[in-house]
MARNUTI-830145 format. One line per field, with one value per atom (N, C-alpha, C): residue number from 1; atom name; z, y, x; residue in one letter. Coordinates in steps of 0.05 Angstrom, whole numbers, plus 32768, in hexadecimal, padded with zeros to 4 digits. Example, Ala and Ser with C-alpha at 12.3 -4.5 7.8 and 13.67 -1.06 7.14 Angstrom:
2
resi [1:1:1:2:2:2]
name [N:CA:C:N:CA:C]
Z [809C:809C:809C:808E:808F:809D]
Y [7F8E:7FA6:7FBE:7FD3:7FEB:8001]
X [8108:80F6:8108:8101:8111:8102]
resn [A:A:A:S:S:S]
***
This chain:
213
resi [1:1:1:2:2:2:3:3:3:4:4:4:5:5:5:6:6:6:7:7:7:8:8:8:9:9:9:10:10:10:11:11:11:12:12:12:13:13:13:14:14:14:15:15:15:16:16:16:17:17:17:18:18:18:19:19:19:20:20:20:21:21:21:22:22:22:23:23:23:24:24:24:25:25:25:26:26:26:27:27:27:28:28:28:29:29:29:30:30:30:31:31:31:32:32:32:33:33:33:34:34:34:35:35:35:36:36:36:37:37:37:38:38:38:39:39:39:40:40:40:41:41:41:42:42:42:43:43:43:44:44:44:45:45:45:46:46:46:47:47:47:48:48:48:49:49:49:50:50:50:51:51:51:52:52:52:53:53:53:54:54:54:55:55:55:56:56:56:57:57:57:58:58:58:59:59:59:60:60:60:61:61:61:62:62:62:63:63:63:64:64:64:65:65:65:66:66:66:67:67:67:68:68:68:69:69:69:70:70:70:71:71:71:72:72:72:73:73:73:74:74:74:75:75:75:76:76:76:77:77:77:78:78:78:79:79:79:80:80:80:81:81:81:82:82:82:83:83:83:84:84:84:85:85:85:86:86:86:87:87:87:88:88:88:89:89:89:90:90:90:91:91:91:92:92:92:93:93:93:94:94:94:95:95:95:96:96:96:97:97:97:98:98:98:99:99:99:100:100:100:101:101:101:102:102:102:103:103:103:104:104:104:105:105:105:106:106:106:107:107:107:108:108:108:109:109:109:110:110:110:111:111:111:112:112:112:113:113:113:114:114:114:115:115:115:116:116:116:117:117:117:118:118:118:119:119:119:120:120:120:121:121:121:122:122:122:123:123:123:124:124:124:125:125:125:126:126:126:127:127:127:128:128:128:129:129:129:130:130:130:131:131:131:132:132:132:133:133:133:134:134:134:135:135:135:136:136:136:137:137:137:138:138:138:139:139:139:140:140:140:141:141:141:142:142:142:143:143:143:144:144:144:145:145:145:146:146:146:147:147:147:148:148:148:149:149:149:150:150:150:151:151:151:152:152:152:153:153:153:154:154:154:155:155:155:156:156:156:157:157:157:158:158:158:159:159:159:160:160:160:161:161:161:162:162:162:163:163:163:164:164:164:165:165:165:166:166:166:167:167:167:168:168:168:169:169:169:170:170:170:171:171:171:172:172:172:173:173:173:174:174:174:175:175:175:176:176:176:177:177:177:178:178:178:179:179:179:180:180:180:181:181:181:182:182:182:183:183:183:184:184:184:185:185:185:186:186:186:187:187:187:188:188:188:189:189:189:190:190:190:191:191:191:192:192:192:193:193:193:194:194:194:195:195:195:196:196:196:197:197:197:198:198:198:199:199:199:200:200:200:201:201:201:202:202:202:203:203:203:204:204:204:205:205:205:206:206:206:207:207:207:208:208:208:209:209:209:210:210:210:211:211:211:212:212:212:213:213:213]
name [N:CA:C:N:CA:C:N:CA:C:N:CA:C:N:CA:C:N:CA:C:N:CA:C:N:CA:C:N:CA:C:N:CA:C:N:CA:C:N:CA:C:N:CA:C:N:CA:C:N:CA:C:N:CA:C:N:CA:C:N:CA:C:N:CA:C:N:CA:C:N:CA:C:N:CA:C:N:CA:C:N:CA:C:N:CA:C:N:CA:C:N:CA:C:N:CA:C:N:CA:C:N:CA:C:N:CA:C:N:CA:C:N:CA:C:N:CA:C:N:CA:C:N:CA:C:N:CA:C:N:CA:C:N:CA:C:N:CA:C:N:CA:C:N:CA:C:N:CA:C:N:CA:C:N:CA:C:N:CA:C:N:CA:C:N:CA:C:N:CA:C:N:CA:C:N:CA:C:N:CA:C:N:CA:C:N:CA:C:N:CA:C:N:CA:C:N:CA:C:N:CA:C:N:CA:C:N:CA:C:N:CA:C:N:CA:C:N:CA:C:N:CA:C:N:CA:C:N:CA:C:N:CA:C:N:CA:C:N:CA:C:N:CA:C:N:CA:C:N:CA:C:N:CA:C:N:CA:C:N:CA:C:N:CA:C:N:CA:C:N:CA:C:N:CA:C:N:CA:C:N:CA:C:N:CA:C:N:CA:C:N:CA:C:N:CA:C:N:CA:C:N:CA:C:N:CA:C:N:CA:C:N:CA:C:N:CA:C:N:CA:C:N:CA:C:N:CA:C:N:CA:C:N:CA:C:N:CA:C:N:CA:C:N:CA:C:N:CA:C:N:CA:C:N:CA:C:N:CA:C:N:CA:C:N:CA:C:N:CA:C:N:CA:C:N:CA:C:N:CA:C:N:CA:C:N:CA:C:N:CA:C:N:CA:C:N:CA:C:N:CA:C:N:CA:C:N:CA:C:N:CA:C:N:CA:C:N:CA:C:N:CA:C:N:CA:C:N:CA:C:N:CA:C:N:CA:C:N:CA:C:N:CA:C:N:CA:C:N:CA:C:N:CA:C:N:CA:C:N:CA:C:N:CA:C:N:CA:C:N:CA:C:N:CA:C:N:CA:C:N:CA:C:N:CA:C:N:CA:C:N:CA:C:N:CA:C:N:CA:C:N:CA:C:N:CA:C:N:CA:C:N:CA:C:N:CA:C:N:CA:C:N:CA:C:N:CA:C:N:CA:C:N:CA:C:N:CA:C:N:CA:C:N:CA:C:N:CA:C:N:CA:C:N:CA:C:N:CA:C:N:CA:C:N:CA:C:N:CA:C:N:CA:C:N:CA:C:N:CA:C:N:CA:C:N:CA:C:N:CA:C:N:CA:C:N:CA:C:N:CA:C:N:CA:C:N:CA:C:N:CA:C:N:CA:C:N:CA:C:N:CA:C:N:CA:C:N:CA:C:N:CA:C:N:CA:C:N:CA:C:N:CA:C:N:CA:C:N:CA:C:N:CA:C:N:CA:C:N:CA:C:N:CA:C:N:CA:C:N:CA:C:N:CA:C:N:CA:C:N:CA:C:N:CA:C:N:CA:C:N:CA:C:N:CA:C:N:CA:C:N:CA:C:N:CA:C:N:CA:C:N:CA:C:N:CA:C:N:CA:C:N:CA:C:N:CA:C:N:CA:C:N:CA:C:N:CA:C:N:CA:C:N:CA:C]
Z [8252:8254:8262:8257:8262:827E:828F:82AA:82AB:82BA:82BD:82D3:82CD:82E0:82EA:8303:830F:830B:82F8:82F2:8300:8315:8323:832A:8339:8343:832C:8318:8301:82F3:82EE:82E0:82F2:830C:831E:831E:831D:831D:8303:82ED:82D4:82D4:82E4:82E5:82F6:8307:8318:8308:830F:8300:830C:82FB:8303:82FD:8312:830F:8308:8309:8304:82E8:82D3:82B8:82B3:82BA:82B6:82C5:82DC:82EB:82DC:82D0:82C1:82A8:829A:8283:828A:82A1:82AA:82B0:82BC:82C2:82A8:8293:827A:826D:8271:8268:8277:8291:82A1:8299:8295:828C:8271:825F:8245:8248:825A:825E:8269:827F:828B:827A:826A:8259:8243:823A:8225:8232:8249:8256:825F:8269:8272:825F:8246:8232:8232:823F:8241:8258:8268:8280:8278:8286:8282:829D:829D:82B6:82C5:82DF:82EF:82ED:82ED:82ED:82D2:82BE:82A2:828F:828B:827B:825D:8255:8239:8235:824B:8248:8250:8243:8248:8264:8270:828B:828E:82A5:82AC:82B8:82BC:82C8:82E4:82F3:830E:830C:82F8:82F5:82F1:82E1:82DC:82F5:8304:831D:8331:8333:8346:833E:8324:831A:8321:831C:8322:8340:8351:836E:8379:8369:8373:8363:834E:833E:8347:8356:8360:8352:833A:8329:831A:830D:82FD:82E6:82DF:82C9:82D0:82EA:82F2:82F5:82E0:82E0:82F5:82FB:830F:832B:8332:834C:834C:8336:8333:8338:832B:832E:834B:8357:8372:8385:8383:8395:838F:8376:836F:837B:837A:8385:83A3:83B0:83CD:83D9:83CB:83D7:83C5:83AE:839B:83A3:8392:8398:8391:8382:837A:8391:83A1:83B9:83B3:839D:8396:838F:8380:8379:8392:83A4:83BC:83CE:83D1:83E2:83D6:83BC:83AE:83B1:83AD:83AE:83CA:83DE:83FA:8403:83FA:8401:83F6:83DD:83D0:83DE:83E7:83F6:8410:841E:8438:8433:841F:8419:8410:8403:83FC:8416:8429:8443:8450:8451:845E:844F:8434:8424:8425:8427:842A:8444:8459:8473:8473:8464:8462:8450:843A:8425:842D:843C:8445:842D:841B:8403:840A:8404:840A:83F0:83E7:83CF:83D4:83C0:83C3:83CD:83C4:83CB:83E2:83EC:8401:841D:8430:844C:845A:8452:845F:844B:8455:8445:843D:8427:841D:8431:843B:844E:8450:845C:8460:8477:8487:849E:8495:847F:8475:8458:8451:8435:842F:8419:8410:8400:840A:83FC:83E9:83F3:83E3:83DF:83C5:83BF:83C7:83C6:83CD:83EA:83FA:8416:841D:8409:840C:8421:8427:843B:8457:8459:8472:847E:8498:84A6:84A2:84A1:849E:8482:8470:8454:8452:8467:8467:847A:8472:8482:8487:849F:84A6:849F:848B:8482:8492:84A3:84B3:84C9:84D1:84E5:84FB:8513:8529:8536:852A:8535:854E:855E:8575:856B:8576:856E:8584:857D:8590:8597:85AB:85B3:859D:858B:8575:855C:8560:854B:8536:853A:8529:8531:851F:8525:8535:8549:855A:8547:854E:853C:8537:854B:8548:8535:852F:851E:8502:84FE:84E5:84CC:84CD:84B5:84B2:84C5:84C4:84B8:84B5:84AC:8496:8488:8474:847C:847E:8485:846C:846D:8456:845B:8466:846E:848D:8499:84B6:84BF:84AD:84B3:84AB:84B6:84AF:84A5:8492:8488:848C:848A:848D:8475:8479:8465:8451:8454:8441:8428:8414:83FC:83EC:83EE:83DF:83E9:8404:8410:840A:840D:8408:83EB:83D8:83BC:83B6:83BF:83BA:83C4:83DD:83E8:83DB:83D4:83C6:83AB:839B:8380:8380:8393:8395:839C:83AE:83B6:839F:838F:8378:8364:8361:834F:8359:8373:837E:837B:837F:837C:835F:834D:8330:832A:8336:8332:833C:8353:835F:834E:8342:8330:8317:830B:82F2:82F7:830E:8313:8322:8323:832E:834C:835B:8378:8387:8379:8386:8382:8398:8396:838B:837A:836F:8382:839A:83AF:83B6:83C5:83CA:83D6:83EB:83F8:83E5:83D6:83C2:83AC:83A3:838D:8396:83AF:83B9:83B7:83BE:83BB:839E:838C:836F:8366:8370:8369:8371:838A:8393:8387:8381:8373:8357:834A:8330:8331:8344:8346:834D:835E:8366:834E:8341:832A:8314:830F:82FA:82FF:8319:8320:831C:8322:831F:8301:82F1:82D4:82C8:82D4:82CA:82B6:82BB:82A9:82AC]
Y [837F:8366:836A:8360:8365:8358:8365:835A:834C:8337:8329:8336:833A:8347:8332:8333:8321:832B:831F:8327:8316:8308:82F5:8301:8318:8324:832E:8339:8343:832D:8316:8300:82F2:82F1:82E5:82F5:830F:8320:831B:8316:8311:82F4:82E2:82C7:82C3:82D8:82D6:82D7:82C5:82C3:82D7:82E7:82F9:82EA:82E1:82D0:82DE:82F9:8307:8301:8305:8300:82E3:82D0:82B4:82AB:82B7:82B1:82B9:82D1:82DB:82CA:82C3:82B2:8296:828C:8272:8274:828A:828D:828F:829C:829E:8282:8271:8256:8247:824C:8240:824B:8264:8271:8265:8262:8257:823A:822B:820F:820E:821D:8219:8225:8239:8244:8230:8221:820D:81F3:81EB:81D3:81D4:81EC:81F0:8203:81FF:8211:8211:81FC:81FB:820B:8216:8225:8240:8246:8260:826D:8286:8294:8286:8281:8273:827F:8299:82A7:82B0:82AA:82B2:829E:8287:8272:8279:8290:8298:82A7:82AE:82BE:82AD:82B4:82A6:82AB:8296:8298:82AE:82BA:82CE:82BF:82CE:82C2:82B7:82C7:82BE:82A4:82A1:8288:8270:8274:825F:8258:826C:8268:8258:8261:8253:8236:8231:8216:8205:820F:8201:81FA:820D:8209:81F5:81EE:81DC:81C3:81C0:81A7:8194:8180:816D:8152:8152:813A:8138:8122:811D:8131:813E:8151:8169:8170:8187:817E:8182:8179:8187:81A0:81AE:81A1:819A:818C:8171:8163:8149:814B:815F:8163:816B:817C:8185:816D:815B:8144:8131:812F:811E:812A:8145:8151:8150:8150:8150:8134:8121:8107:80F0:80F5:80E0:80CF:80BE:80AA:80B5:80CB:80D6:80E7:80DB:80E8:8102:8102:811A:8131:812A:813F:8149:8137:813F:8151:814A:815A:8176:8178:8192:81A3:8197:81A5:81AF:819E:81A5:81BB:81B9:81CE:81E8:81E9:8202:820D:81FC:8205:8212:8206:8212:822C:822D:8246:825C:8254:8268:8272:8260:8268:827E:8279:828C:82A6:82A4:82BD:82CE:82C1:82D0:82E0:82D3:82E1:82F9:82F7:830E:8324:831D:8330:833F:8333:833F:834B:833A:8343:8345:835C:8361:8365:8350:8354:8369:8378:838F:8388:8372:836B:8356:834D:8339:8345:8337:8340:833E:8329:8324:8323:8326:8323:8306:8302:82E6:82D7:82C1:82B0:8295:8282:8267:8268:827C:827E:8289:8297:82A2:829D:8284:827D:827F:828D:8291:8279:826B:8253:825A:8269:8270:828F:8297:82B3:82C3:82B7:82C6:82CE:82C2:82C9:82DA:82E8:82F7:830D:8316:832B:8320:8305:82F8:82EA:82EB:82DE:82C0:82B3:8296:828D:829F:8298:8290:8296:8291:827A:8269:8252:8250:824A:8245:8229:8225:820A:81FF:8210:8206:81F4:81E0:81CD:81CA:81C4:81C0:81A5:818F:8175:816F:815D:8154:8144:814A:813D:812A:8112:80FF:8106:80F8:80FD:80F6:80E4:80DD:80EF:8105:8118:810E:80F8:80EF:80FC:80FC:8108:80F3:80FD:80EC:80DD:80C4:80B3:80BE:80CC:80D7:80F0:80FB:8112:810C:80F4:80ED:80F2:80EB:80EF:810B:811C:8138:814C:8143:8156:814B:815D:8157:8167:815A:8169:8173:818D:8199:8193:81A7:81A3:81A3:81BA:81BB:81C2:81CC:81D4:81BE:81C0:81AD:81BD:81B1:81BC:81A7:81B0:819E:818A:8173:815E:8160:8173:8176:8184:8173:817E:8190:818B:819C:81B9:81BC:81D6:81E4:81D5:81E0:81E8:81D8:81DE:81F7:81F9:8210:8229:8229:8240:8248:8235:823A:8246:823A:8244:8260:8265:8280:8294:828D:829E:82A5:8290:8295:82A7:82A4:82B5:82D2:82D6:82F0:82FE:82EE:82F9:8300:82F0:82F6:8311:8315:832F:8346:8342:8358:835F:834A:834F:835E:8355:8361:837F:8385:83A1:83B1:83A7:83B6:83BA:83A7:83AA:8399:838F:837F:838E:8394:83A2:838F:8399:8388:8385:837B:8377:835A:8353:8337:8326:8330:8320:831B:832F:832C:831A:831D:830C:82EF:82E9:82CD:82C2:82D2:82C8:82C0:82D2:82CC:82B3:82B0:8299:827F:827E:8264:8260:8276:8273:8268:8271:8267:8249:8241:8225:8213:821C:820C:820A:8220:8220:820F:820F:81FF:81E1:81D9:81BD:81B7:81CA:81C5:81C2:81D3:81D1:81B8:81B0:8198:819F:81B5:81BE:81AB]
X [8499:848B:8470:845A:843F:843C:842E:842A:840F:840D:83F4:83E4:83CA:83B8:83A4:839E:838B:836E:8360:8345:8330:8338:8327:830C:830D:82F4:82E2:82EF:82E0:82D1:82DF:82D2:82BD:82C3:82AF:8295:8297:827F:826F:827D:8270:8264:826F:8266:824D:8247:8230:8216:8204:81EA:81D6:81CB:81B5:819B:818D:8176:815C:815C:8144:8139:8149:8140:8139:814A:8142:8129:8124:810C:80F3:80F3:80DD:80D9:80EF:80ED:80E2:80EA:80E0:80C2:80BA:809D:808D:8098:808A:8087:809B:8099:8082:8081:806C:8051:804F:8036:802D:803F:8038:802E:803A:8032:8016:8011:7FF6:7FE0:7FE5:7FD0:7FCA:7FDE:7FD9:7FCD:7FD8:7FCF:7FB2:7FAA:7F8F:7F80:7F83:7F77:7F59:7F4D:7F30:7F25:7F37:7F2E:7F21:7F0C:7EFE:7EFA:7EF1:7EEC:7ED5:7ED9:7EC4:7EA8:7EA7:7E8D:7E84:7E95:7E8E:7E9B:7E8E:7E99:7E9D:7E92:7E96:7EB0:7EBD:7ED6:7EEE:7F05:7F1E:7F27:7F33:7F3D:7F52:7F53:7F68:7F7F:7F95:7FAD:7FA6:7F96:7F8E:7F7E:7F6D:7F5E:7F71:7F86:7F99:7FA9:7FB1:7FC0:7FAF:7F96:7F84:7F7F:7F7E:7F7B:7F93:7FAB:7FC3:7FC5:7FBC:7FBE:7FAA:7F96:7F81:7F7E:7F8E:7F8D:7FA3:7F9B:7FAF:7FAE:7FA3:7FA2:7FBD:7FC1:7FD9:7FDB:7FC5:7FC5:7FD7:7FD8:7FE9:8006:8015:8031:8041:803B:804A:8047:802F:802B:8037:8036:8042:8061:806D:808A:8091:807F:8083:8084:8071:8071:8089:8090:80A7:80C1:80C4:80DC:80DD:80C6:80C5:80C4:80B7:80B2:80BB:80C6:80CD:80E5:80ED:8103:811E:8120:813A:8145:8157:8161:8170:8180:818F:817C:8167:8153:8145:813E:8130:8141:815A:816C:816F:8172:8175:815C:8145:812C:8126:812A:8125:8138:8151:8165:815C:8154:814B:8132:8120:8109:8111:8124:812D:813C:814C:815A:8147:8131:811C:8110:810A:8100:8111:812B:813D:813F:8140:8143:812A:8113:80FA:80F9:8103:8103:8116:812B:813E:8133:8126:811E:8105:80F3:80DA:80CA:80C3:80B4:8096:808A:806E:805E:8050:803F:8029:8023:8011:7FF5:7FEA:7FCF:7FCC:7FE2:7FE1:7FE4:7FD9:7FD8:7FF3:8003:801C:8033:804B:8063:8067:8075:807A:808B:8081:808F:8082:8091:8085:8071:8073:8060:8045:8044:802B:8027:8022:801E:8000:7FFA:7FDE:7FD5:7FC1:7FB7:7FA0:7F8D:7F76:7F76:7F7B:7F7E:7F66:7F4E:7F36:7F35:7F47:7F49:7F62:7F6C:7F85:7F83:7F6B:7F67:7F5F:7F5F:7F57:7F6E:7F70:7F87:7F87:7F70:7F6F:7F74:7F79:7F80:7F9D:7FAD:7FCA:7FD0:7FE2:7FE9:8007:800F:802B:8032:8043:804A:8062:806F:8085:807A:8089:8080:8096:808D:80A0:809A:80A2:809D:80AD:80A3:80B3:80CB:80E2:80FB:8105:810C:8117:8134:813F:815A:816E:8167:8179:8174:8165:8160:814C:813F:812A:810F:80FC:80E2:80D2:80C4:80B2:809F:809A:808A:806E:8063:8048:8048:805F:8061:806D:8076:8084:8074:805A:8049:803F:8044:803A:804E:8067:807C:808D:809A:80AF:80C7:80DE:80F6:8103:810B:811A:8137:8146:8161:8162:815F:815D:8140:8130:8115:8101:80E9:80D3:80BB:80AD:8094:807E:8065:804F:804F:8043:8044:802D:801B:8005:800F:8016:8023:8011:7FF6:7FE4:7FE4:7FE5:7FE6:8000:8016:8031:8034:802A:802C:801C:8004:7FF2:7FFF:8009:8015:802F:803F:8059:8055:8042:803E:8032:801F:8014:802A:803C:8052:8065:806C:807D:806F:8055:8046:8046:8042:8042:805E:8073:808E:8093:8089:808B:807E:8066:8058:8068:8075:8085:809D:80A9:80C0:80B7:80A1:8097:8090:8085:807C:8092:80AA:80C0:80BF:80B3:80B1:80C5:80D9:80EE:8109:8116:8130:8145:8157:816C:8184:817E:8192:8195:81AA:81B1:819A:818D:8178:8161:8159:8144:814C:8165:816F:816F:8176:8175:8159:8145:812A:8124:812B:8126:8135:814E:815E:8150:8146:813A:811E:8110:80F7:80FC:8111:8118:811F:8130:8139:8121:810F:80F8:80E5:80DF:80CD:80D7:80F2:80FD:80F9:80FA:80F4:80D7:80C5:80A8:80A1:80AE:80A8:80B5:80CB:80D8:80EE:80FC:8111:8129]
resn [X:X:X:X:X:X:X:X:X:X:X:X:X:X:X:X:X:X:X:X:X:X:X:X:X:X:X:X:X:X:X:X:X:X:X:X:X:X:X:X:X:X:X:X:X:X:X:X:X:X:X:X:X:X:X:X:X:X:X:X:X:X:X:X:X:X:X:X:X:X:X:X:X:X:X:X:X:X:X:X:X:X:X:X:X:X:X:X:X:X:X:X:X:X:X:X:X:X:X:X:X:X:X:X:X:X:X:X:X:X:X:X:X:X:X:X:X:X:X:X:X:X:X:X:X:X:X:X:X:X:X:X:X:X:X:X:X:X:X:X:X:X:X:X:X:X:X:X:X:X:X:X:X:X:X:X:X:X:X:X:X:X:X:X:X:X:X:X:X:X:X:X:X:X:X:X:X:X:X:X:X:X:X:X:X:X:X:X:X:X:X:X:X:X:X:X:X:X:X:X:X:X:X:X:X:X:X:X:X:X:X:X:X:X:X:X:X:X:X:X:X:X:X:X:X:X:X:X:X:X:X:X:X:X:X:X:X:X:X:X:X:X:X:X:X:X:X:X:X:X:X:X:X:X:X:X:X:X:X:X:X:X:X:X:X:X:X:X:X:X:X:X:X:X:X:X:X:X:X:X:X:X:X:X:X:X:X:X:X:X:X:X:X:X:X:X:X:X:X:X:X:X:X:X:X:X:X:X:X:X:X:X:X:X:X:X:X:X:X:X:X:X:X:X:X:X:X:X:X:X:X:X:X:X:X:X:X:X:X:X:X:X:X:X:X:X:X:X:X:X:X:X:X:X:X:X:X:X:X:X:X:X:X:X:X:X:X:X:X:X:X:X:X:X:X:X:X:X:X:X:X:X:X:X:X:X:X:X:X:X:X:X:X:X:X:X:X:X:X:X:X:X:X:X:X:X:X:X:X:X:X:X:X:X:X:X:X:X:X:X:X:X:X:X:X:X:X:X:X:X:X:X:X:X:X:X:X:X:X:X:X:X:X:X:X:X:X:X:X:X:X:X:X:X:X:X:X:X:X:X:X:X:X:X:X:X:X:X:X:X:X:X:X:X:X:X:X:X:X:X:X:X:X:X:X:X:X:X:X:X:X:X:X:X:X:X:X:X:X:X:X:X:X:X:X:X:X:X:X:X:X:X:X:X:X:X:X:X:X:X:X:X:X:X:X:X:X:X:X:X:X:X:X:X:X:X:X:X:X:X:X:X:X:X:X:X:X:X:X:X:X:X:X:X:X:X:X:X:X:X:X:X:X:X:X:X:X:X:X:X:X:X:X:X:X:X:X:X:X:X:X:X:X:X:X:X:X:X:X:X:X:X:X:X:X:X:X:X:X:X:X:X:X:X:X:X:X:X:X:X:X:X:X:X:X:X:X:X:X:X:X:X:X:X:X:X:X:X:X:X:X:X:X:X:X:X:X:X:X]
***
């Protein structure tokens, strides 16, 4: 009579999602969108030539009009009326924060490791200390755990952490960071280990919300 074998662990290992490949595919979808959406973009110093990838990234990081769907979705996920969406997005942002601190990813051309404490806003200042901004905030907290009224408009609460309320700065820094991590993955500079995989996972989940998947 055949014996039943417990294949639980074997099947669970097969059920685990490897986010590396989906992250790259999602970025390619994003790349395709912004190249089509901003097809009129040219190189700033050479208007006769097609824009480079860096030109498109810089455009996305500085276009805060309704034309930039990524920024529109970012503000909706962070500040919109859909509470379930907001909780999920803010949780993923905070988990990205923690996973970045564990993974310690260092982009080749950047001065600092990827973190919320050193987000690069203007790529032209990548070699300068003041080009990086700490988006984490430490508001005054009342005895009932609410934010002091003088700090309420200055911060956004994620789960347990707070970030600055300037969504333009946060978006620019976050998108640049995701792009830098994408570059590291493409060029084989990210180890296929748990801490690094967690970073890729949350980059994927956040980017999918920005694209509107």
